[in-house]
C-alpha angles and dihedrals in degrees: 000000000000116000124194110204134189129201120190105143096129132347104330121085108207139171128180140179119217130186125177093347092306121119105227093179134001113182120185126186110195126210096196095118092049094054097037090083089063097042093240145025115305105207097210093050091047092055092049092051091050089054089051097044108033100083097047091043091051092047090050091052091051092047093050093047095047089227118138120220090245089060093059109111099180139014124214137183141172109271096184173052103016146077109332097226093044093048091048093059095054098038098048093043090052093047091049091051092048089051093051093046092041091232131137119267125216123196111207132204108236096219093045088057089052088052092065099034093093088065090062102090143160138025112315093034110249129176108236103192091152086077093049118136132174110279148166109243128204114206109188126173144131094287105027143037112187139168115204133182107218106197096178137339109307092004116099142148126210110234101179146335142191117296094201129340116026119225094256091047089053091052091052096044094047089046089055090052088052092051096252122147122254125296090039100177098085092044092050089051091052094048093043092061088072096038136088111250090199096053094096128025110224124175123268100216116220093348091137097040112114093222124086099239128114136217124182102163091091092055091051091050091048090055091047093055092042091055091045088060096037107030093154092068092070090054098056118078099224097045090045090057090047091050092051091048093048095048092044091050091053093052094045092047090058095045095048096042096049094043094053092043090053091050091053093047092049092048096233127142098208133070126191131188132194142154131084097295089057085078087071107113095214093051092050092049096044093048090049093050095046095045091049090051092049095043094245123144112236128206117186121190113247109261091245089057096044097076121060110296139154094229093078090043092055095045092054092044091053091049091051092050091050090050091044089242101121095117097173137092147173092291094059119111132207120281106205093177097038110157118223092227088063095050 
């Protein structure tokens, strides 16, 4: 089948065409420059940009894939979680298209799609669920930090989540304190490569707690007070790189430690990671090193599939249709606060 999928949960407008687990096209229009002026995503502006961009992005995906609209056999979109106005644009557009084409519609949980994105590998991107094995999955982004035990395809259990600031949110807020432009995460990663991660000792919140939850607000506050007392360090190039490296090291230490600990406790031999922060070079390297040391297989989502994209939405929608687990229709509404355990 050919599935046309939309993703509009936050500030990326994306459309993708999937056939047989293969992503034929995955077009993403980013709004980063628009929101950079405000230091974060403005929900009303995001929804307006989705309205402006969705049709040309969808047409571009169809053109790249070579699939005609009459060949579409199902339409999918992110149903939640996300910004209400942004979600509404993608979901209602997809439902309208499904109605016109008389095709089934599938509403997809954004985080559940991230769960399976590490199994989309290669060039061209192909879902390889035949190699699936039980795993502990780290989903880490600007809005969420989750640990999930995936027992089998479409069967998962939430282990823990963030109690306050997510890891990506901490990156961006600390970056703002350091005077970096939004979004600060990629720039911190770049600067940290030339910095000393041991230069400053910042806290690793909850790293020794036996639960699987996360908390990064304390780290952010620690950096704030440190810069209050040493403002000159953010103005000097070398110390700025050291600050970025030290903060990044603290965040990555927590993520890696708690992920591997969860894998051991769940008795799995595979770890996966996805979400926007998984693009961070230090996180990818540290996870690889730790999993190799502990004899765990590691699957990292491709960088192009880490950030919000419709490719992962369409792949999961196709899988649900094949397993007769679609469960949604044209009457379904958005679920901005949709919990993963209810997906």
